[in-house]
N, C-alpha and C positions, 0 to 999 in steps of 0.2 A: 869675461870677467865673472867671477862666481858671486851670485848674490849673497848678502851678511849672514842669510841663515845658513845657504851651502858651508860658508866659510865657518861658521862657526861649528857645524856638526862635525866638520871634518878636522876641526882643531881639537874635537872631542876626541877623535881616533885618536891621533898623535899622544894626546894625553894621558887618555885612557890606557894605550899601550906602554906609555913610560911609567904609569903608576901602577900596573900590574906587576910590570917587571921589577919595580921597587918592592912591592909587597911579597913577589914569587921569591928575590933574593934576598929578604931581610934577615940581617944579622942582629938586630938589635930593636927596642921599642921604638926609637927612633926613626929607624927607616921604615918602620910599618905605619907608624902615624903619618911619615910624609905621603908614604903612598897611596892610605887609604884617603887623606887630604885631596890628592890631586884625582884619586876617582870619584869622590863626592863632588868636587868641581865639575867634573865631565857629565857627572848624573844632572848638575843642574843644568848645564847648557843644553843637555839633550830634551829635558822634560819642559822647557822653555820655550824652545825653537822648533821641535815636532810638531806640536798639536798649531802653531800657527802656520806652518809651511803647509800642512795638510788641508787645513781649513780654508787656505786661501787657493789650493787647487782643487777642492773637491765641490761638485754639485749640489745645488742646496738639499735634494732628497736624499744624496748619500754619505753628507757631512758627518751626520752621527756616526754612523757606521765606521767609516776609514779614521776618524780620529780616536773612536774607541777600540780601534785595532791596537793603538799603542798600548794600552790599558791591559787588552789582551796577551800582547807581548810582554807585557811585566809579569803579568799573572803566570806565563809559561816559564819567562826566566827565574822566578822565585821557586816556583816547583823543581825546577829542573836543578838548580843550584841547591836545594834543600836535599835531593835526593845525590846529588854527587857528593857532598859534605859528610853525607851519611856514611856513603860507601867509603870515603876516603877517611873516615874516622877509625876504619879497621885497620888501616895502614900502620906502619910502626915508623915512628921517628918523625923528622919533619916534614917528608911527604904529605903527611896527613894536611898539613896547611897550605904548604906551597903548591901542589895540584891545584886545588880548587882556585887559588889566587891566581895562579898562572893561565887558569882556562878562561879567565875574564876576558883575555885580549882576542880570544875568537870572535866574538860577536863585535865588537871594535873594527877588528878586521873586515867582517862581513858588511858592515856600515860603510866602511869608506869605500870598497867595490862597489856596493848597492847606489850610493849617492853618483856615481859616474853615469848611470842610465836613467837619472830622474830628471824633469824639467824644471826650470826656474817658477819661480810663484809668477803668475801673470801680474797681479797687484804689483810685487816687486819691481818687475819690468815696467810698469807705467809709471811708476816712481822715477823710473833711471830715463823716460823719456825713449824706451825701447819698445815702440807700439807695435812696429811688424812682428818683432818677437813676441810680445804680448798676445797678439791675433794669432799667432800660430802656437801658441801652448793651449790656449783657448777652444782651437780648433781640435787638438789633439785629446784634450781631455774633458770636453764637455761635447764637441760637434762630430764626434767619432771620426775625425779627417774633413768632415764638410766645411770648408771655409764659409760658405754661403747657409750653413745653419740660421735658422731663425734665431735660436737661444743663443748662439754664441757673438751672434749682432747685438742683442740686447745687452748680454754681460758686458760687452765690449763698450758700449754706449753707457751704460752705467759706472763702468771703472772710469771711462774719460771723464764724465760727469763729475764724480765724486772728487777724482784726483784735481780737475780744474778748481774745485773748492776749495781743497785740503792745501792745495800749494800755497795760499795767501798764509798757512801755519806753519809753514816747513820747518823750522826751528822749533824742534821739540824738546822738551825736558823731562824729566821725572814730575817737576813740579806742575806741569799740566795736568796730572793726574788728578790731582788734588784742587783744582777749579772748580767754581760752583757746578760750570756745565758738565763735568766729569765726575764729581765725588761720589755719584752715586753708583755708576757702573763700575768706579775701582773698588768700593766696597763689596759688591755684587762679587765681581772675579775673586776679589782677595778670601770673602767668607766663603765661595763655593768650596776652594782649597782647605780652608782652615777646617771647616765641619766634616770636611771628609775624614780629617784626622780623629776630629771630636765626636765623629760617631763610636769608637771605641774599637775600630779595627785591630789597633794594636794589642789590644789586651789577649785579642783573639789571634791574631798572626805572629808576634812577638813573643808572649808569655803564655801562650795557651799549655805550654807543658807544665806549668804552675798549676792552672786550671784541671787539667787531667791528672796530677797528681793528687791534687784535693779528692778527686773522684773516684779515686783509688789505682790509677794506671802507674806503671813504675817502667825503670830500664828501658829495655827497646820497645817494649810493649807501649809505653808513653809517647816515644819519637814516631814509631810508626801510626799511630792512631792521631798524633799529631800532623802526620803528612798529609792525610785524608783531605784535610781542610785545603791544602793548596791544591788538590784536584779538585775539589768542588769549587774553589775560586776559579781555576780554568774552565771547567765545563759550565758554571752558570753565568759566566760573562757573555757566553753565546746568544742569549736570549737577546741582551740589552743590543749584541752587533748587527740583529735581524730585524730590531723591532723599535729600536729607540727613536730613531725619525719619525715613526708612525706614532708610538705612544706620546712623544714630545718629551722636553726636559724637565717642566714642572711635575707631571702626574709621576712619573719616573722617581724625582729625589722626595716627593712626598709619599709616596708609598713605601718608598726604602726607608725613610726615617720613622714610620711608624711599624714596619715589621722589625726593626733593629731594637726599638724601642722596647717591644714587645718581649721580644728575648732577653735584653740586658735585664727588664724587671724580674722577667721568669728566672732567670739566674739567680738574681739577688733573694729571689723570695724562697728558693729552694735553699740555697747555701744559709740563709738566716734561719729558717724553720726547721730544716733537717739534719745541718751541720753541725759538729761536735769540736768545739776548740781546742787545738793542740798548743799549748803555751809555746813550746820550742820550734814549731813547724812539722807537718810530717815528714820524715826522714830527715829530721834538723835543718828543714829548708824554710828560713823564717818566712818566706814570701807565700807559702802555703798553710795558715794557721787556721784553715777550717779542712775536717774530712767530713765525707758524705759516704755514704754505702747503699747497696742494693739499689732500688727504684730510682731512687734521688741522685745516685750516681749517673744513672743509664740518661736520666732527664737533663742532668747538668751537662753532659757530653752531646747530647741530640741539640739542646738547645744553643750551644757553641757551633755546631754546625750548621744548624739554621739560620744563624746571624750572617754565618759567612756566606750563606745560598742567598741571604736577603741584601748584603752588600755589594756582591760581584756584579748583578745585572744593573744595579741603581746608582749609587754613589761611586762606586768602583769608577766606571767609564764615564760617567757624567759629570765628573766632577774634572775631567781633561777634556772634554767636547764642550763644556758651556764657555769657559770665560774666554776662549778666543773668538769668539761669536759677538762677543759683548761691545767690541771697540772699533772706532774708524781705524781706516788705516795708516794714519801718521802715527798712531800711538801705539798699536796694537801689539808690538813685538815687547816694547817696554811695559806696557801695561800685563801681558801674560807671563811677562819675567817676574814682573813684581808680585801677580798672585801665585804664580808656583813658589816664592820663597815663603809663601804664608805656609804651606803644604811642607818644605823642608824645618820649616821655624820649630812647628807645633810638633811634625815628627821626631826631631831631638827632643824637645821637651818633654814629651809624653815617653821616649824611653827612659827618661830618668823619672819620671813621675810614677808611673806604673808599679814597679818594684816595691818601693818604701810604701805605695797605697795599699797594696795588698798584704805588706807586714802590718800596717796599722791600724787601717779602717777595714780590713778583710771584705767581706761581700758589700760592704757599702762603696766600693770602687766602681761596682756594677751601676749603681743607683747614680753616682753623678755622670757618669756618660749616657744612661737612659734619661738623663732631665735635659743632657745636650741635645738629645735626638728629640726631645719634645721644643726647645728652644729653635732648632732648625727647622723643625715643621712649620713654625708659627713664620719665622723668617722668610723661607721659600715661598710661602703662600703670599704673603702681602709685599714683598719685594723682588720677587725674582720673576722677568717676564717671560714668556715663552718665545723661542727662536727657531725652534725646529721649522724646516722648511722654506726659511727666508732668506734669500740672498743678503749677504753680508752687509749690502748697502742699505737694503730695506729695513734690516736692526737698527741701523743709524736713525731712519725715519721715524721709526717706533718710539725710541728714546726722546727725540726731539720735536715730536707731536705738539704743538701749542695747543690743544685742546686739552690737555692732561695737568698735572700739577708741575708747575716750572721745576726744570731740571730733572725731572722723572719720566715726562712722557706719559705714553698711556698705562694706566694701573695695572699692575702684574696681573692681579685677577682678572682682567678683563680681555686678556690675550689668549690666542688661540693657536693650535697648532695647524700650520698651513702646507702640510705635506700635500694634499689632494691637488692645492692651486699649483704647487710647485712642480708636480708631475706635468700639469697640464702645461705649464710654461715651457718646460723644458721639449714637450713636444709641439710649440709651435703655436699653443692655445693663448694668445695674448687678449683674447677678451676676458678671460678670469683675472681678476685681480689677486696678487700674492697673498693680501692680508685685507681682510675688511675692517681693521681695528683703527684704520685710519685710510682717508681719501686722497684722491691724486694731488689735489690742491695743498693738502696738509704737506705732502712729502715736498712740493714743490717750494711750499713756503718755508720748510724746515731747511732746505739747502741753503735758502737766503741768509739764513741769519748768522750773526757774528759772533764768533765765541766768546763769551762773557769771559 
């Protein structure tokens, strides 16, 4: 019997093949819209379920790296499809759009066959009372094949204790996410995804051709220069994969917000002070009504690249890593799905906002996103606790610590990265506590609390 995550991801394969086939064979706008709708539905399934699946399988010291690989894969997909589409633009006739849409089936087929070799989530198996299989998966992914590994025994016991407590709350609906004891975590996960969109990454990724047109780049030169940002996105995600579990989630998000704010304010200042207003738009493009040249043009291009280089190792991967770590087992799937919906809702909204914003308020568009970066810095500092290096069951204890504010637990700014402690635990050193933010007595007390 496949897990619900496996089933949903496999459903994604079937639907994506159907959607890509409809797009590839489209004879009119209706068929194209139907195919794109189906493919969009598939993206929603994968983006909501894959982080949960990986988080529940990964050891604490590698969880950020493994979930971050999803974002890295996304950056590869964006870059590859840009160059595929660019190459196909030189084809004659309908092949120019049918080939790229048809190629979307290839990753779906790879995903389908790849899922055959992946184990179930041990926490999902626990929910189904398949304890022997749960232990076997823990042995495989955490014990390196040793069923007597101390870390496997500890994880297995924690899963048992947590599931015993959560079984009393087996009937879960989305309404539980808005109860007093859960609303704080719900808002953190949702805003992690929303803020990742409000960084202004859409300005750079979707509409950078307008920005480069204002900087004097035209035709193929503009497209090739735009493609460099996709390469930067792929390359600069690598540092996060290597170090995000050591750096922690909070510092990564805070540093990313400051850097992106800097480049956005810089671009706004350059366009405002050095730009020349063009009423009808550069080359009659109403979205490009400010033109810069010389050193100012080079500065705009440089700041645009630096912005992408700042987003890629920070908000890009962490916006996917962080939400699945926040929630208890019984609501994790629904909570991550809700958080992910925030990403795609604001992605859709900004896709419509940015072109008219460039047309009507020109360089002030950058000011808006820079102010959002200021807002996210403050929000993260005061409300987003550190989860790096902590088993998912320990994160639950952090949020329910009775010594902190009610329904919040340990104040965010008092939380710390637990990577070194997690390494010690994975090597069987149980004398070291996974976190110094709460005592064992508080953890025990928190698991006895009845949900409000």
